[in-house]
N, C-alpha and C positions, 0 to 999 in steps of 0.2 A: 581708462578704457572700461566699458561696461563688462562686468563679470557674469558669466553664465557657466554653470557646472555641466560638464560633459565635454566630449571631443568636438562636437559640432553644434552650431546654433541653428535650431530648426524653427523656421517661421511658419507657424501653423495658421496660415492665412485662410484656410478652408474650415477652421473650427467654428465659425459662426453658423447661424441657421441657414441651411441651404433650402431652396424652394422645394426641391423634390422630396427631401427628407421630411419637411414640415407637412407637405401634402399627404405623404404616406401615413403619417401619424394621425392627421385629421380624418382621413378616409377610414382608418381602422377604428375610429371612435374613441381613441385614447388620448386624453389630456391630463390624466392622472399620473403620478409618479410610478414608474415601472420597476419591477424587480429585475435587476441586471445579473447576468451570469458572472460567477466569481472569476477573478483573473489572478494568475500566478505571476509574481514579479521576482526577478532574480536579484535580490539585494546582496551586497557584499557583507562580509563578517562585521566590518566596522559599522555599516548601516544597521544591521540587525541589532548590534549592541546598543546603538543610539536609540532605536525604536523601543527596546526593552527598558531603557533607563530615562527616556525623555520626559516622562510625566505628562503634564498638560501644557500644550503649546497655545499661546494666545494669538489670535488672528483678528485684526481690525478691518472693518469695511468702511467704504466712503459713503456718507449719508446723502440723502436727496438724489439717489441714482436708481430709483425704481424703474424697471424691474430687475436691474443688475444687483442692487443691494438697497435694502430699506428696512424699516421696522413696521410690522403689521399691527392690527388693532389690539392684539394680545400682548404687544410689547416685545415680540420675538423677532430676531433678525432673520430676514428671508430674502430670496432673490436668486437669480441665475448663478452668480459667482458663489453664493452660499451652497447651492446644490452641488456645484463642482467640488467644493471643499469637503462636503459630506461624503462624496464618492471617494475622494482621495483618502479620507479618514478610514473608510471601510477597507480600502485596498492596501493601506500602509500599516494599519493598526496604531497609528499615531493619534492621540486624543487631542482634539482642538477645543478651545474655548473661544467663543465669538463675542466681540464687542464692537460698538459703533464709534467711529472717530467723532470728535466735536464738529458741529456744523461750521463750515467756513475755514477750517484749519488745513494748512498745507501738509502734504504727506511727509515732506522732508523734515518739517518741524516736529511732527508727531513721532517719527522714527528717532530723532535726536532725544526726545523726551522719554521714549519707551524703546531703548535699544534691544531689549529682549524679545520684542514682538515682531510679527509680520503684518504687512498691509496687503490686502487682496484687491484686485481690480484696478491697478494703476496702469497708465499708458507705458508700454514697454519701449516705445520709440522716443520717449521724452528725454530731453537733454538733462533734466534734473538728476538722472540716475547714471550718467556716464562717469561719475566720480568713482575712484577706487574704493570708497567707503560704503558702497552699496552692492548688494547681490540681487540679481533678477532671475526668476525661473523662466522656463520656456513659456510661450503664450498659452493662456488657458481659455481665452475667448476672443473672438474677433467680430467686429460689426462696423457699420458705417457711421460717420459723423455728418450732420446736416447743419446748414444755416437756415434760420427762419427769418422772415421779414413780413412787412405789411403787404397784403395783396393789392395788385393794381399799380404798384410803383416800380419803375424800370431802374434796376440797379446795375451799374456797369462796374462790377467789383474787380474786373481785370484791368481797368484803367490805372496806369502807374501814377498819374497825377491826382487820382481821386483820394478822398479822405472820408472814411466811414467809421462810426463808432460801433464796436463789437462787444456785446455783453457776454461774459463768461462767469459761471459760478466759481466762488473762491475755492471750493474743493475740487474743481476741474482746472486748477491753475497750470497743471503740466501742459495743457493744450496751448497756453499763452506763448510758450517758446516757439512752437511750430508756427503759429500765426504770425508772430513778429518776423520770423525768418522767411516764410514763404509768401506772406501777404502784407508787405509794409504799408499798404494803403489803409489798413485797419488800425484804429486807435482802440486799444483794449481797455474795457471797463470791467473791473472785478465787482461782482454782485453776490449777495448772501446765498441765493438759491436759484434753481432753474426756473421756478414759478415766477420769481421776481424779474428774471431776465425776460420772460415772455410778456409780462405786464409792462415793462419798460419799452419793448418793441411796440406793443399795442398803443401806448400813450405817446409814442413818438419821441421818447427820451433818448433812445439809441436807434441806430439803423437796423442792425441785425443781431442775432444771438446764435451761439453755437452749443451743440450738445449731441450726445449719442442718440441715434434714431430711435432706439428702444425706449429711452427715457422720454423722448419727445412725443411718442405716439399717444399715450393717454391724455397728455396735456392738450394736444391739438384736436382731440376728440371733444373737448369741452366747448359747448356752444358759445361761451363767453369769449372765446378766442377764434371766432369764425372768420375774422379778418386777417388771421395769421396764416401764412403759407410757407412751404419749403422753397428755398432758392435753388433752382435746378442747375445752375452753372458752377456749383461748388461741390467737390468730392474729396473725402479723405477716409482712408481705412484706419480704424482704431484697433490696435492690438493690445490686449490687457494681460497682465501677468501679476505675480506675487513678488514683493520687494522686501528686503530686510537689510539691516546693517551687517557689515562684515565681521564675522567671528568664526572660530573653528567649528562650533556647533551648527551655526547657520550654513556653513559650507557643506557639511554632511547632510543637513536637513534639505537644502536646496537640491542636492543630488537625488535624494529620496523622492522629493516632490516631482522632479523632472521625469523620473521613471514612471510614476503614477500618472502624470499628465499624458505621457506617450501612450498609455493604454486606453484613454478615454476616446471613444469613437465619435464620429460626426453625428450618428444616430442618437447617442446619449446627449450630446450637446443640444441637438434639435429638440429632444423631448423636454429638456429643462427650459428651453426658450419658449416652446409652446405652452408649458405649464404656467409661465408667468406673463404671457402675452395674449394668446388666443383664449386661454381659460380665464383671463381676468380683464375682459373688455370694459370700456368705460360705461358706467351706469348713470343715466341721466336722472337727476332729482327733479322734484316738482318746481323748485326754484329755477332750475335750468330751463324747463319748459316755459315758465313765465318769462324768463329773459329772452328766449329764442323768439317768442311771439309777442314781444313787448309792444311793437307798433300797432298791431291789430287791437290789442287791449286798450291802448290809449285812444285810438280812433273810435272804437265802438262804445267803450265805457259802460257797457251793460253786462252784468255778470252772466245772465242766461245765454246771451249771444256769444259771450266769451267761451262758455262751456261747450256750446255747440260747435264753435270754431275749433276748439281743441279736439273734440271727438272726431270731427271730420278730418282734421290734420293727422290725427293718430291713425285713423283707418287708411288714409292715403299713404302715410309713411310706412305702415305695416305692410301694405300691398307692395309698395316699391321695394321695401327691404326683402320681402319674400322673393320677388322677381330677381333682385340683385343676388340674393343668396343662391337661388336656383342656377343663375348664370355662372357664378363663381364655382359652385359645386361641379358643374359640367367642365369648366376649365381645369379644376383640380383633378378630376377623374382622367382627363386626357393627359395632363402632365404626369400623373402617377403611372399611367400606362407606358408613356415614353420612358420614364425613369426606370421602370421595371424591365422594359425591353433592352435599354442600354446596359443595365446592370447584368442582365442575363448574358448579353453579348460579351461584356468584359470578363465575366466569370468563365465563360467558355474560352476566351482568349488566354486567360491565365492558366487554365488547364492545358491548353495547347502549348503555351510557352514553356511550361514545366517539362513537357515531353520533348519539345524541340531542343531545349537547352541541355536536358539530361542525356539525350542520345549522343551528341558529340562529346560531352564531358565524360561520359562513360568510356568512349573510345580513347580519349586522351589519357585518362587515368589508367585504364587497362594496358594500353600499349606502352605507356611510360614504364610501368612495372615490368612488362616483357622486355623492353629495351635494355633495362638494367642487366638482364640475364643473357642478352644477345651480343655482348661485347666481343666474344670470340668468333662471331659470325657476322662480319662486316656487311655482307649483302642483306641479310635478314634485318640487321640493325637499321640500315638505310631505308628499307621498305617500311619498317615500323615508324621511323621518323617522318617519312613522306605522308603516311596515313595520319599521323598526329598533326602535321601541317595542314592537310586538307580539312580535318575536323575543326581545327582552330579557326580557319578562315570561315567555315560554315557558322560556327558560333559567333564570330565577329560580325558576320552579315546579319544574323538575327538581332544582335545587340544594336547594330547601326539602324535597322528598321525601327526598333522601339525608340531609339534616341531621335531619329528623324521625325517620327510622329509626335514625340514629346515637344520637340523644337517648334513644329508647325502649330500645335495647339497653344503653346505659350507665345506665339508670334515672334520667335527668335530666329526663324529660318530666313536667311538672306541669299540673294543671288548675285553672282559676280558679272562683270562686264569686261571680258577679255577677248582678244582676237584668236579665233581658231578656224580650222578647215573643216567644214561640215561634211564634205565628201570623205575625207580621211577618217573622221569620227565614225560615220555610219559604216564605212567599209571595214573598220577594225571590229565593230560590233558584229557585223555580218559574218566575218571570218570565224569568230568564236562560235556563233550559233549554227553556222553551216556545218562545222565539225560535230557539234552536239546532235544535230538532226540526222547526220549521216549514220551515227551509231544506232539511232532509233528507226532508220529507214524512212525518214520523213523528207519529202522534197522541199528544198529551201530555195526561194527566189528573191532577188533584189533588183529594183529598178530605181534609178536616180535621174531626175531631170532638173538640173540647176546650172548656173553659170560657173564661175571659178570656185564658189563655195565658201569663200572667206567671209565670216560674219563676226560681229561683236556680241558676245553673250556668255552664258555660263555653260561651258562644254560638259562639266561634270554632271550638272542637273539634267541636261539633254540626254546624256548617256544613261543616267539613272531612269529617266522616263522610258526610253526605248527598250532598255534591257528588262525592265519590269514587265512591259507589255509583251515582249518576246518570251520571257520566262513563263508568263501566264498562258500564252498560246502553245508553247512547247509542252506544258504540263497537261493540257486538255486535248491535245491532238494525238490520235492513236497512230500506231505503226502504219506505214504506207500512206499516211496523210500528207497534207501540204500546208506550208506556211509561206506567205509572200509579204515582203516589205516594199513599200513605195514611198519615195521622198520626192516632193515636187516643190520648186520655188515659184511663188506667185508674186509678180511685181505689183507695186502699189503706185499711187499717184506721186508719192515722194521718191525722188531719184535714189536716195541713200537708204531706203527701207524696203523690206520685202517680207512676205509671209512664207513660212515653210509648212507644208502639209505632209504629215507622216501618217501612213496607213499600215497597220499590222493586221493581216487577214489570215484566218485559218479555217479548215473544214472539220473542226473538232465537234464535240458533243453539243455545243451551243449553250445559251443561257435562257432560262425561263423569263417571261415578262415580269413576274413577281420579283425575281431576284434582281432584275435590271433596275428596279426602283431603289434598291438598297446597295447596289454594286460598289459604290464609291465610299460607303460608310466604313469606318475602322472596325476591325474585329469580325466582319461579316464574311461568311462563306455559305454557298448555296444549300448544302445539306450537311447533316451531322456527320455523314461518312466521308464528306469531301476531304476533311483534314486527315482522317485515318488513311484514305487512299493516296492522297497527293502531298500531305504535309503543308507547310507554309504558315506564316504568322497571321494571315488575313489582313495585313496592313499595306501590301504592295500597291493595290489600286487606289486606296485612300491617299497614300503618299503621292502617287502619280497625279491625281486630280488636284491636290493642294499645290504641287510644284507647278503644274500647268497654269493654275489661276495666279500663282505668285509671279509668273513670267508673262502675265496679261494675255494668256492664250485660252483656247477652248478645247474640250474633249468630249467625244460622243461615242456611243456604242450601239451597233446594230447587230442583232443576233436572233436566230430562231433555233429552237430546240431540235437537235439532230442535224442541222445544216451548217453550223459554223458561226463564227463571230468576226466582226470587223471593228477595230478601235481606230478612231480618227482623231488626231491631235493637230491643231493649227497654232503655231507660235510666231509672234512678230520678232524680227531681228533687224538690227542696224547693219548695213553692208559695209565692208571695208572700203575706205576711201580709195579712189582710183590711183592716187599718188603714192599709196602704200607700197613700199619696196618689197622685193622678194625676200630679203633678209628679215624684214619685220614680220612678214607673213609666216615665214618658217619659225620665227621666234627663237632662233638658236642662241641669240645673244642674251635672252632673258630667262632661259630655262636651265635648270640643273639636270644634267643628264644622269639618270639613275641606271647604272649598269652593274652587273655582277662581275666586277673586276678586282684586281689586287690593289690595295692601298698600303702605303708605308709613310707614316708621319714622323719617322726618325726620332722617336723617344720624347716628343713634346709632352707637356703636362696639361691635363684637363682638370678643372675643378668641378666635381660632381656633387650637387646639392639634392639629396634624396633621403626622405625620412624612413623609407622602408628598406631594411637591411638586405633582404633577399633581392629586391630590384637593384639595389646598389651593387651587389655582388655580380649579378648577371651583366649589368652595364659595364662594370670594370673588366669582366672577361672579354666582352665584345670589343672594348677599346684596346686591350692588350693584343688582340689578334692583328691589329694594324699598327702596333708599336707606339701606343700612347700610354703615358703614365697617368695615374688617377690619384687625386687628393679628394677624399670623401668628407662631406659635411652632412651631419644628420638633420640640420634645420637651416633656415634662412639666416638666422643670426650668426651661426657658426661659419656659414659660407662667406658672409661679409667680413668677419674677423680674419679668416684664412687668407682671403684675397688682400686685405689691408696689410697683413704681415708678410706677404710674398714680395720678392724683389720685382721691380718694374720689368715687365715682359716675361716673367717666369711662368705665369698662367697664360697658356695659348688660347684657351676657350673655356666657357662656363656652360655646363648643362644644368638647367634649373627646373626642378619640380615646382609646382605652383602652391598646392595646399600642404603646408608644413607648419609644425608648431613654432611658437615664439615669434617667427617672422615669415610672412608668405613670400613666394617667389617674386611677385610683383614688387613688394617692398624691398627685398634684397637687391633686385636689379636696379631699382632707383637709387638705393644707397651706394652701390658700386659706381654707377654713372656719375654720382655727385662728388666722388672723391677727387681731391686735388693732386693727381698723379698722372704722368703722361699716358699710361696705358688704360686708364679707367674709361675713357670715352671711346676707345678703339677696340677693346677686347670683345670678340664675338660672344654673345650670350644667347643660348637657345632655350626656349621654353620646351620642356619635355614632360608632358602631362596628359592625363586622361580627360581633361576639359577641352573639348574639341569644337564647341560651337563658335559661330562667327564672332560673337561678342567677346569670347575668350581670346581669340586670335587678336582682335582689336585692342583688348586690354593689355596683352603682352607687348604689342608694338608701342603702345602709349607708355609702358614702363621702361622702354629703352632696349627691348630684346630684338635681335636680328631675325630670328626664325622661330616658328612654332611647330613642334613635332608632336603628333598625337600618339598616345599609347593605345595598343601595343606598337612598339617602335619597329618600323621597317629599317633593318640594319643597313641596307644598301643606301637608303635615303639618308640616314644619319652619316654614313661615310662620305657620301657625295656632298652633303652640305658642309661637313668639316673640311673637305678638300677645297670647296669653293672659297673658304676664308683662310685656310692654313697653307694652301699650296699655290698662292698667287705668284 
C-alpha cells in the first residue's frame, strides 16, 4: 500500500494553475517572483529536533521536464517544482541541495542507488510507488497530460481493436503503467527525450506522444513542429509529489514536508507557473523564420525579394499579434472581474457562515453548562435540553445546505425514483408553514388541482424545493401579509406522464431587477444588510435551481419592488400505473415506521465499530436504553477479529463506522461477509457514518451492508431499523 504521512490523504487537485489566478497575476503586471508572507507551522518536538539536526537534504529532479524542472544556461536547476521546494525550505528551515537525475533513468532505479535522497516531481498516482518501500508526500503540483499527433489525421484511439504506437520519454516511465492499464490499444515506445518523441511523431515513426501540457507548450510553439497538434479526445490529470525510500528519518521528513505543502496557496502555485510559462515564451530565431518561410524562399530565389517578403510578413504578423493580444487582454479583464466578484461573494459567505454557525453553537455550549447545574430542577433541565435540540437542528440545516451545494458543484447529487403521494406531501408542508404564518399574522392559502396525486419521483427533493421557496417567502413577507401556494397537474400527450406546476406567491418587499439577474447564484443576497436582518446562508435558491434542473424542470421568478414575488416551478413526473394497488401506494410494506415508542431487545449483543471513543460511549448508552449489550471495536480490523472470535449467532447486529484506521468500514463489512460461518451472510450490518452522499450509500450497499444511517444519528430511526431486523 502507498504510504502517506498524516491521518488523511489529501488530493490537491486544484494546486495547478487556475485560469482566474493566472489572469489576476497577469493583469497586475507581475511575472517576477513575489515576496510571500511568512507562515507559522506547528511542528512536533520530534520534527523540530529533526530540522535542527538534519543538515543538508539532497533532492533530485527529473530532467527534460521544463518548465517543471530543467537546467538553465547558467547550469542552475530551475522550474516550477524547484520554486515549490524553495518555498518549503523557507517555511521548514530544512536546507536542500538540488541535483538533476541522469537523463533517461527511471525514478525507482535512482532511489535504489541513492536511498538517502528524495526525488521531486514524480506522478503520485503511479503504480511504481504502491510498494511498501516507498514514501510519497501529498501532491505538490497538478496539471494536465496531453497526447500530440500529426495534424489532419483521424485517430480513433477509443477503438478497442486499434493499435497505435505511443512514444514516452524514459524519465516519464511512470506514465507507462497508466497507459497500459487504461488504453491497451497503445504500444508504448520508450524514447530518450520529449524532443525526440515529437520528432518521431513528425517523421511518422510513431502515431502519438504523451507529456505534461506545460512541458509540451514551448515545443509546440516551435515552427519546425507546425504539423504537430494536440489530440482533443484524450484527457488525464497528472498529480506530482515527492518520493523517497522508507526509513525512520524519511517518515519524519515526509510529515514535515506535508505540513509545509498544506500551507502553499493556489495563488503561490499560480505565480510559480506564470514565472516559468508566461514569462518565458518561445523566442523565434532567424533560422526558425527561414524554416517557416522556406517555400517562398525556394520559389523566389532572390535575396532582395526574400527580405521584402520577410518584412511584409513581420509587419502582418506584428499587427495580427497586436490584435490577438488586445482581444486576449479584454477576455482576461472580464475573467478577472468575474473571479473577483465570485471571491467577494464567497468571502461574504464565509463571514455569514461563521456567524450562523457560532450562534447555535454558543447556545448549545452555554445551555449544556447550565443543564449540568439544573439537575435538581427537572422542568428547567427539560427546557434547556429542548433549546439545545432546536439549536442543534438549526446547525444541522446550515451544514446540510453547505453539503448539498458542495454535492451539486461536484456533480454528486442524485435523485431517486420512488412512489409517493404528491397531495399528502404538499399538505404536510402546508401544515407546518400555516402554523408558522399564524404566529406572524400572515394569511396562508393552499390550492391543489390534481388527480389522485401518486407519482414516481424524489419526494425529499420536491419537499426541499417547496420548503426553500416557502422559507424565502416567509422571511420577506411582513406581518399582516399573504402567502399563497398553488399546485396544478398538467397532462401531457403521454398517458403515464404529467407536469406539476408549483407557484409560491407573496406580497412582500419584492426583488429588484438587478438582483433577479443574480438570484440563483450561490452566496448571493440582495443587500449587505439582508443577512444581518434575516440571516440565512445565501444558498437556498441556488440549491433550488440546481435541484429543479437535475429533475429536468424549470424555475422562474417574477417580482416588482414593493409589490411581492412569484416563484414558478414546473417539474415532470411519471404517474403511478393504474394497476398499482392501494397497499403499494401507501407503501406500508416497504417503509420503516419511525415512532417515538418503547423498544426492548432482550439483552442481545451488538458489535459497534467506532474509532472515536466519545461517539462510542454515546452510542453504547443509547443501546443500553433498549436493553442491548455492546462490544466495542476501535477500528475495522478489530471489528473483524471480534466477530470471527464470537460464537455463531452471538452478534445480533453490527454498527459500522466507515472512516477508521487500519481497515475501513467497507473493507471490514466485506471481510465479515466473506467468512465461512453460518451467520456471516445474514447478520445485519448498518453503516453509521457522517458520509451521507448518494455515492456513499451506494458504496455501503456494495460492501454488503443492509442500511446506511447518517450522523448525527436519529435515535428513533436507529431503534426502528434494529427492530426491523431483530424483532422479526
